[in-house]
C-alpha positions in Angstrom: -37.3 29.7 -181.7 -39.1 31.1 -184.5 -41.0 28.9 -187.0 -38.5 28.4 -189.4 -35.9 27.1 -186.6 -38.4 24.7 -185.5 -38.6 23.6 -188.9 -35.1 22.9 -189.8 -34.7 21.6 -186.5 -37.6 19.0 -187.3 -36.2 18.5 -190.7 -33.0 17.6 -189.4 -34.4 14.7 -187.2 -36.0 13.5 -190.4 -39.9 14.7 -189.7 -41.6 13.4 -192.6 -44.5 15.8 -192.0 -41.9 19.0 -192.0 -40.3 17.4 -194.8 -43.3 17.3 -196.8 -44.4 20.4 -196.0 -41.2 22.2 -197.0 -41.4 20.1 -200.3 -45.0 21.4 -200.7 -44.3 25.0 -199.9 -40.6 25.5 -201.7 -40.5 22.7 -204.9 -42.3 25.0 -207.4 -40.7 28.1 -206.7 -36.9 26.1 -207.0 -38.8 24.8 -210.1 -39.2 28.1 -211.6 -35.5 29.3 -210.5 -34.0 26.2 -212.4 -36.2 26.9 -215.4 -34.9 30.5 -215.8 -31.7 29.2 -216.6 -32.2 25.4 -217.9 -34.4 25.2 -221.0 -35.5 21.3 -220.1 -38.5 20.6 -218.1 -37.1 17.5 -217.3 -34.0 18.6 -216.5 -35.6 20.6 -214.0 -37.8 18.5 -212.5 -34.6 16.0 -212.0 -32.6 19.0 -210.3 -35.4 19.8 -207.8 -36.2 16.1 -207.1 -32.4 15.7 -206.0 -32.9 18.7 -203.9 -35.5 17.1 -201.9 -34.1 13.6 -201.3 -33.3 13.2 -197.9 -30.2 10.6 -198.5 -28.8 10.5 -194.4 
């Protein structure tokens, strides 16, 4: 099992530690991608927050 597969498996199992790692690693990258298409910082922040909310 690769590290990516392990992280996804643990994320699906609602592992809070893994969720924090993934959020820390990717939230800025996702925000920058959003910012390229949306001009409002607040909108980008809202979209990124929604991506990382885990409603199970």
